[in-house]
C-alpha positions in Angstrom: 8.1 11.0 9.1 8.5 7.6 10.7 10.2 6.4 13.8 13.7 5.0 13.4 15.5 2.5 15.6 19.1 1.2 15.5 19.5 -2.1 13.9 22.3 -3.7 15.9 24.0 -6.8 14.6 26.9 -8.9 15.9 28.9 -7.9 12.8 28.6 -4.2 13.7 29.7 -4.8 17.3 32.7 -6.9 16.2 33.9 -4.3 13.8 33.5 -1.4 16.2 37.0 -0.6 17.3 35.8 2.3 19.5 34.6 -0.2 22.1 38.2 -1.3 22.9 39.2 2.3 23.4 36.3 3.0 25.7 37.0 -0.1 27.7 40.7 0.8 28.1 39.7 4.3 29.2 36.9 3.3 31.7 38.2 0.0 33.0 40.8 1.5 35.5 38.0 3.2 37.3 36.0 0.0 37.6 39.1 -1.9 38.8 39.8 0.8 41.4 36.2 0.7 42.7 36.4 -3.1 42.9 39.6 -2.9 44.8 38.1 -0.5 47.4 35.1 -2.9 47.8 37.3 -5.9 48.4 39.5 -3.9 50.8 36.4 -2.9 52.8 35.2 -6.5 53.0 38.5 -7.8 54.4 38.2 -8.6 58.0 34.4 -9.2 57.7 33.7 -12.0 60.1 30.5 -13.5 58.5 30.9 -15.8 55.5 28.5 -15.1 52.6 27.6 -16.7 49.3 28.8 -15.5 45.9 28.3 -16.8 42.4 31.1 -18.6 40.7 30.8 -19.7 37.2 27.4 -19.8 35.5 25.4 -21.5 38.2 27.6 -22.6 41.1 27.3 -20.6 44.3 30.0 -21.0 47.1 30.3 -19.4 50.6 33.5 -17.3 50.9 35.0 -15.8 54.1 37.1 -12.7 54.0 38.1 -13.2 57.6 41.0 -15.7 56.9 44.2 -15.0 58.9 46.3 -14.6 55.8 43.8 -12.2 54.2 42.8 -14.6 51.4 39.3 -15.9 50.7 38.6 -19.4 52.1 36.2 -21.8 50.6 33.8 -23.9 52.8 36.3 -26.8 52.9 39.0 -24.4 54.2 41.0 -24.4 50.9 42.1 -21.0 49.6 40.3 -19.6 46.6 42.4 -19.0 43.5 42.1 -15.2 43.8 42.2 -12.5 46.5 38.7 -10.8 46.6 35.6 -10.7 44.5 35.8 -10.7 40.8 33.9 -8.2 38.7 31.1 -10.6 37.7 30.7 -11.9 41.3 29.8 -8.5 42.8 26.1 -8.6 43.8 23.7 -5.9 42.6 22.5 -5.2 46.1 24.5 -5.6 49.3 23.6 -8.5 51.6 22.2 -7.6 55.0 25.3 -8.7 56.9 27.7 -6.4 55.0 29.3 -3.6 56.9 28.1 0.0 56.2 31.3 0.9 54.5 30.9 -1.9 52.0 27.6 -0.5 50.9 29.0 2.8 49.7 31.9 1.0 48.0 29.4 -1.2 46.3 27.5 1.8 45.0 30.7 3.4 43.7 31.6 0.2 41.9 28.3 0.0 40.1 28.4 3.6 39.1 31.7 3.1 37.5 30.6 -0.1 35.7 27.3 1.4 34.5 29.2 4.5 33.2 31.5 2.2 31.2 28.6 0.1 29.8 26.5 3.2 29.0 29.3 4.7 26.9 29.9 1.4 25.1 26.1 1.1 24.3 26.1 4.6 23.0 29.0 3.8 20.7 27.2 0.6 19.5 24.1 2.7 18.7 26.1 5.3 16.8 27.8 2.8 14.6 24.7 0.7 13.9 22.5 1.0 10.9 19.0 2.4 11.3 15.7 0.8 10.4 12.6 2.8 9.5 9.4 1.7 11.3 6.9 2.4 8.5 4.0 1.3 10.8 4.9 3.9 13.4 4.6 7.4 11.8 4.9 10.5 14.0 1.5 12.0 14.7 1.0 15.7 14.0 -1.4 16.8 16.7 -2.0 20.1 14.9 -3.7 18.3 11.9 -7.1 16.8 11.8 -7.8 13.8 9.6 -11.0 14.1 7.7 -10.7 10.9 5.7 -9.4 7.4 6.4 -6.1 6.3 5.1 -6.3 5.0 1.5 -4.1 3.6 -1.3 -4.4 4.1 -5.0 -3.9 0.9 -7.0 -4.2 1.1 -10.7 -2.9 -0.1 -14.0 -1.3 2.6 -16.3 -3.5 3.3 -19.3 -0.5 3.0 -21.6 0.9 0.3 -23.8 4.2 -1.4 -23.2 6.3 -3.3 -25.7 7.5 -6.8 -24.9 11.1 -7.6 -25.8 13.2 -10.8 -25.6 16.7 -11.2 -24.2 18.2 -9.7 -27.4 16.0 -6.6 -27.2 13.9 -7.7 -30.1 10.2 -6.9 -30.1 7.9 -9.8 -29.3 4.8 -9.4 -31.5 2.5 -11.5 -29.3 3.6 -11.9 -25.6 2.8 -15.2 -24.1 -0.4 -15.3 -22.0 0.5 -15.0 -18.3 0.1 -17.9 -16.0 -2.0 -17.7 -12.9 -1.4 -19.2 -9.5 -2.1 -22.7 -10.5 0.4 -22.5 -13.3 -2.0 -23.5 -16.2 -2.6 -21.2 -19.1 -6.2 -20.2 -19.5 -7.0 -20.5 -15.8 -7.5 -16.7 -15.6 -10.1 -16.8 -18.4 -12.0 -19.7 -16.8 -12.0 -17.8 -13.5 -13.4 -14.7 -15.1 -16.2 -16.6 -16.9 -17.1 -18.4 -13.7 -17.6 -15.1 -11.9 -19.5 -13.6 -14.9 -22.0 -16.5 -14.7 -22.7 -15.6 -11.1 -22.2 -11.8 -10.9 -23.3 -10.6 -14.3 -22.4 -7.1 -15.5 -23.5 -4.2 -13.3 -24.5 -0.8 -14.7 -25.2 2.5 -13.0 -28.6 1.3 -12.0 -29.1 -2.1 -10.4 -32.2 -2.9 -12.6 -30.0 -2.6 -15.7 -27.7 -5.5 -14.7 -26.9 -8.0 -17.4 -27.7 -11.5 -16.2 -26.4 -14.2 -18.5 -28.8 -17.2 -19.0 -25.9 -19.1 -20.5 -22.2 -18.5 -20.9 -20.1 -20.9 -22.8 -16.5 -20.8 -24.1 -16.1 -19.7 -27.7 -13.2 -20.9 -29.9 -12.3 -17.5 -31.2 -9.0 -15.6 -31.3 -10.2 -12.7 -29.2 -13.8 -13.5 -28.3 -13.5 -15.9 -25.4 -17.2 -16.8 -24.7 -20.7 -16.7 -26.1 -23.2 -15.2 -23.6 -27.0 -15.1 -23.8 -29.2 -12.6 -21.9 -32.8 -11.4 -22.1 -33.6 -8.2 -24.0 -37.2 -7.0 -24.4 -38.6 -10.5 -24.2 -36.0 -11.8 -26.7 -32.7 -13.4 -26.3 -29.5 -11.6 -27.4 -26.0 -12.9 -28.0 -23.0 -11.2 -26.5 -19.4 -12.0 -27.4 -17.1 -11.8 -24.4 -13.7 -10.3 -24.8 -11.4 -10.7 -21.7 -8.4 -8.4 -21.3 -5.1 -9.5 -19.8 -4.7 -10.3 -16.2 -1.9 -7.7 -15.8 -2.1 -5.1 -18.6 -4.1 -2.5 -20.5 -6.5 -3.0 -23.3 -5.8 -0.8 -26.4 -8.2 0.5 -29.0 -6.8 -1.9 -31.6 -7.7 -4.8 -29.4 -11.3 -3.7 -29.0 -11.6 -3.0 -32.8 -10.3 -6.5 -33.7 -12.6 -8.2 -31.1 -15.6 -6.2 -32.4 -14.8 -7.3 -36.0 -14.6 -10.9 -34.9 -17.9 -10.6 -33.0 -19.6 -9.2 -36.1 -18.3 -12.0 -38.3 -19.6 -14.6 -35.8 -23.1 -13.0 -35.7 -23.0 -11.6 -32.2 -25.4 -8.7 -31.3 -23.0 -6.9 -28.9 -19.4 -7.1 -27.7 -18.8 -7.1 -23.9 -15.2 -6.3 -23.1 -14.0 -7.1 -19.5 -10.6 -5.6 -18.5 -8.9 -4.1 -15.5 -7.8 -1.0 -17.4 -8.3 0.7 -20.8 -6.1 3.2 -22.5 -7.5 6.6 -23.3 -8.2 5.9 -27.0 -9.9 2.6 -26.2 -12.4 4.5 -23.9 -13.6 6.5 -26.9 -14.6 3.5 -29.0 -18.3 2.8 -28.3 -19.4 1.1 -31.5 -17.9 -0.6 -34.5 -20.3 -1.0 -37.4 -23.5 -2.5 -36.1 -21.8 -4.0 -33.0 -22.1 -1.9 -29.8 -19.1 -2.2 -27.5 -19.7 -2.4 -23.7 -16.6 -1.8 -21.7 -16.9 -3.4 -18.3 -14.2 -2.7 -15.7 -13.2 -5.6 -13.6 -12.9 -5.2 -9.8 -9.3 -5.6 -8.5 -10.7 -8.2 -6.1 -10.7 -10.7 -9.0 -6.9 -10.9 -8.6 -7.7 -12.8 -5.3 -10.6 -14.8 -6.7 -9.0 -18.0 -5.4 -9.3 -16.7 -1.9 -12.8 -15.1 -2.2 -16.2 -16.8 -2.2 -18.0 -16.4 -5.5 -21.4 -15.1 -4.1 -22.3 -12.9 -7.0 -23.1 -10.0 -4.7 -20.1 -7.8 -5.4 -19.8 -5.3 -8.3 -17.1 -7.3 -10.0 -18.0 -6.2 -13.6 -19.3 -2.6 -14.0 -20.0 -0.7 -17.2 -19.3 2.9 -17.1 -20.5 5.0 -20.0 -18.6 7.7 -21.9 -18.6 11.1 -20.4 -19.9 14.0 -22.5 -17.2 16.6 -22.3 -16.7 19.9 -24.1 -13.6 22.1 -24.3 -14.6 25.8 -24.6 -12.4 28.8 -25.3 -12.8 31.6 -22.8 -10.4 34.3 -24.1 -6.9 34.8 -25.4 -5.0 31.5 -24.8 -7.5 30.5 -22.1 -9.9 27.5 -22.1 -12.2 25.7 -19.8 -13.8 22.2 -19.6 -17.5 21.6 -19.3 -18.9 18.2 -18.1 -22.3 17.8 -19.7 -23.0 14.3 -18.3 -22.3 10.7 -19.0 -23.7 8.3 -21.6 -24.7 4.8 -20.4 -25.8 1.9 -22.6 -29.0 0.1 -21.5 -29.0 -3.4 -22.8 -32.7 -3.9 -22.0 -33.7 -1.3 -24.6 -30.5 -1.3 -26.7 -30.3 2.5 -26.4 -27.8 4.9 -25.0 -29.2 7.2 -22.3 -27.6 10.4 -21.1 -27.3 11.2 -17.4 -26.5 14.5 -15.8 -23.3 15.6 -13.9 -25.0 14.6 -10.6 -24.3 10.9 -11.6 -20.5 11.8 -11.4 -18.8 11.6 -8.1 -15.8 13.6 -9.1 -13.7 14.6 -12.2 -10.1 15.7 -12.5 -8.2 17.7 -15.1 -4.5 17.5 -16.0 -4.0 20.8 -17.8 -0.5 19.8 -19.0 -0.8 16.1 -19.9 2.5 14.6 -21.0 1.1 11.3 -22.2 2.9 9.3 -19.5 1.4 10.3 -16.1 -1.8 11.9 -15.0 -1.3 14.8 -12.5 -4.4 16.2 -10.8 -4.3 20.0 -11.3 -8.1 20.6 -11.1 -10.5 18.6 -9.0 -14.3 19.0 -8.9 -17.1 17.1 -7.1 -20.4 17.7 -8.9 -22.2 14.6 -7.5 -21.8 15.5 -3.8 -24.7 14.0 -1.8 -27.1 16.1 0.3 -25.8 17.8 3.4 -22.1 17.1 2.7 -20.9 19.4 5.5 -22.3 17.7 8.6 -19.7 14.9 8.9 -16.9 17.4 8.0 -17.9 19.9 10.6 -18.3 17.2 13.2 -14.7 16.0 12.5 -13.1 19.4 12.4 -15.3 20.7 15.3 -15.6 23.9 13.4 -17.7 25.6 10.7 -17.0 24.9 7.1 -16.7 27.8 4.6 -19.6 26.6 2.5 -19.0 29.1 -0.3 -15.4 27.8 -0.8 -16.6 24.2 -0.6 -19.4 24.8 -3.1 -16.9 26.3 -5.6 -15.7 22.7 -6.1 -19.2 21.4 -6.7 -19.4 22.4 -10.3 -19.5 20.9 -13.8 -17.6 23.7 -15.5 -13.9 24.1 -14.7 -12.1 27.3 -13.9 -10.3 28.8 -16.9 -6.7 27.8 -17.4 -4.0 28.5 -20.1 -3.8 26.3 -23.1 -1.4 23.4 -22.5 2.2 23.8 -23.6 2.2 20.0 -24.3 -0.7 20.4 -26.7 -2.9 18.0 -24.7 -5.1 17.9 -21.7 -6.6 14.8 -20.0 -9.9 14.6 -18.2 -10.6 11.7 -15.8 -14.2 11.1 -14.6 -15.1 8.8 -11.7 -18.6 7.6 -10.8 -20.1 6.8 -7.4 -19.0 3.1 -7.8 -15.4 4.1 -8.2 -15.1 3.3 -11.9 -13.1 5.8 -13.9 -12.6 6.7 -17.6 -10.0 9.1 -19.0 -10.2 11.1 -22.3 -7.5 13.1 -24.0 -8.2 16.4 -25.9 -6.0 18.6 -28.1 -7.5 22.1 -27.7 
């Protein structure tokens, strides 16, 4: 719930016919109060200054023999008494006592008229929502900072032209400078500096050389040290705004094998669920590195090589087990991570997983978190929470989420479930099962 304020425009005021009706109803009271004020001031012997026009001030005298206002030069003023806009807000010291009460009555009538007009303007005006000013619920306690979720959907989209005909190969998007290929050049420049980070810092791939490669899908030829020897890696770079499919990885791996590369390193912002399952094609291992969203702002960031811009997250080892009549459960056995220094795939336990989610009714279009578990919770996870809540945490209920085996749930009516696993670096992978 956010605060709302009226958005008043001149158009809304000009088209508000209710203002004329309010003026006609309230104006007689203002005129009567003004008449009583002028009547009280008649016969007052001391001239005083009033404002006439925007800036000009003149001294008027209500003590003229004929009862009219006289200007300093003795000429009569073109009206008999103060006009509405000439009435001062506070009475001068030389006004008689009766004029002060008449002045107060005048301003009460005028303020009442203006208040009703302002209320009508506010009622007829449009409202604007202030999204930066939400109402604070004092009965709730925030235990985490505000966050946003920014992601690319792991689903393919078809490109069509103006005649709704399928476009087999969409044109490569242009970057901020407007030149095709700038995005690939920027990614290669950051790869030279940052390398490819894995779960352990000592397993980072540092390229000794990284040069463009004239391939259809393989964009660069990278060299890195492996067991005292040099290995060649073909670099496949996904689209700047899009998702990499399994067919893209398979075609890039075949091209890398034909060119004699030892491994294919794929760099993309998002992979679809089927692409995440492809780890090797023939003799070519496929390393899928997820690119940090900060690379979208690479022109505004310094290329220091200290950030985790390219991170390889291995395949999770997941089993779907039947637990009874039309009931199943999911077991997270661990995660497989490829180590380039030894060329082997090592298995890590569930403690290397920050959290994992299950969509028990996956529809193929959107992932809805129906089960959430946190097996990789760090030591003493309750201290900060208890400090924030200023209360004791039900540790038994909290520990029920610190598990690598899900609670049983019915078999999906859609025929599919989806499991999403996230490591401590924030990298995620999703797999789809048909139990």
